[in-house]
C-alpha positions in Angstrom: 32.6 89.5 -2.0 30.9 86.9 -4.2 28.4 87.4 -7.1 26.5 84.4 -8.6 25.5 84.5 -12.3 22.8 82.7 -13.8 21.6 81.7 -17.3 18.4 80.9 -16.0 18.9 77.1 -17.3 17.0 74.6 -15.7 20.3 72.5 -14.8 21.4 75.2 -12.5 18.2 75.0 -10.3 18.4 71.4 -10.8 22.0 70.7 -9.9 22.1 73.7 -7.3 25.1 75.7 -9.5 25.9 78.8 -10.7 26.5 79.6 -14.5 29.6 81.7 -13.3 30.9 82.6 -9.9 33.0 86.2 -9.6 35.2 86.7 -6.6 38.5 88.0 -5.6 38.9 89.5 -9.1 38.4 86.2 -11.2 35.3 84.8 -13.1 34.8 80.7 -12.8 32.5 79.9 -15.5 30.9 76.4 -14.9 31.0 73.8 -17.7 28.8 75.4 -20.4 27.0 73.0 -22.9 25.5 74.2 -26.3 22.1 74.6 -25.3 20.2 77.8 -26.4 19.0 78.8 -23.0 16.0 81.0 -24.9 14.3 78.0 -26.1 16.7 75.1 -24.4 17.3 73.7 -27.9 20.7 72.1 -28.9 22.0 71.5 -32.4 23.0 68.3 -33.4 26.2 69.6 -34.8 29.4 69.6 -32.4 30.4 72.9 -34.0 27.4 74.6 -33.8 27.6 73.6 -30.0 30.8 74.6 -29.5 29.5 78.4 -31.1 26.9 78.3 -29.0 29.0 77.3 -26.0 31.1 80.4 -26.5 27.6 82.6 -27.1 26.7 81.5 -23.3 30.4 81.9 -22.1 30.5 85.4 -23.6 27.2 86.4 -22.3 28.2 85.1 -18.5 31.6 86.9 -18.6 30.0 90.0 -20.1 27.5 90.0 -17.2 30.4 89.4 -14.4 32.0 92.6 -16.2 35.1 90.9 -18.1 35.0 89.1 -21.8 37.0 86.3 -23.5 40.0 88.6 -23.8 40.4 88.0 -20.1 40.3 84.1 -20.0 43.2 82.6 -18.9 42.2 78.8 -18.6 39.7 76.9 -20.6 38.8 73.2 -20.2 37.1 71.3 -23.0 35.1 68.1 -22.3 34.1 66.0 -25.4 32.3 62.3 -25.1 33.9 61.3 -27.9 37.6 62.9 -28.8 37.5 62.3 -32.7 34.5 65.2 -32.6 37.0 67.9 -31.1 39.0 68.5 -34.4 35.7 69.7 -35.6 35.8 72.3 -32.9 38.7 73.9 -34.3 37.9 76.4 -36.4 35.2 77.6 -33.6 37.6 77.8 -31.1 40.4 79.4 -33.4 37.4 82.2 -33.8 36.9 82.8 -30.5 40.2 82.1 -28.7 42.6 82.2 -31.4 44.3 85.7 -30.1 43.7 85.2 -26.7 45.2 81.8 -26.4 44.4 80.6 -22.7 46.1 77.5 -21.1 43.8 74.5 -22.1 42.7 71.0 -21.4 40.7 68.6 -23.1 39.4 65.0 -21.5 37.2 62.7 -23.0 34.0 62.1 -20.6 30.5 61.2 -20.8 28.1 64.2 -20.2 24.9 64.5 -18.3 22.9 64.2 -21.5 23.7 62.3 -24.9 22.6 65.0 -26.7 25.5 67.3 -25.7 28.7 66.8 -27.9 31.0 69.3 -26.1 31.2 71.4 -22.5 33.8 74.1 -22.4 34.5 75.6 -18.6 36.8 79.0 -18.3 38.5 80.9 -16.0 38.7 84.8 -16.7 40.3 88.0 -14.7 37.9 90.8 -14.5 38.7 93.7 -16.4 40.1 96.7 -14.7 37.3 99.3 -13.1 35.2 96.3 -12.6 
């Protein structure tokens, strides 16, 4: 059975997607940006956006019945590859002990205010 998870972001409604989809023991979290969904604000700092991405991802994973420890794959998309080094301390904080398979791609994002987008794939925790 498939379970759809929403953050309440207007982007999800506008572009017909879910924040995360749970199916067959896996959680697929859509590309997540640094918007704070409570007030739809976004920081100018790529490091702060990265932190907010992980906060948003953690919330989706929690609703799915898992957490960051179960992440097996992460994709980073940045419009400016020079910004990626600034993200390292934040990535280390959230994924340093987990060390999932990872890819970083330089590409344009939907809104010029977005400096990073992060997508993860995780397993459900046993018992979920």
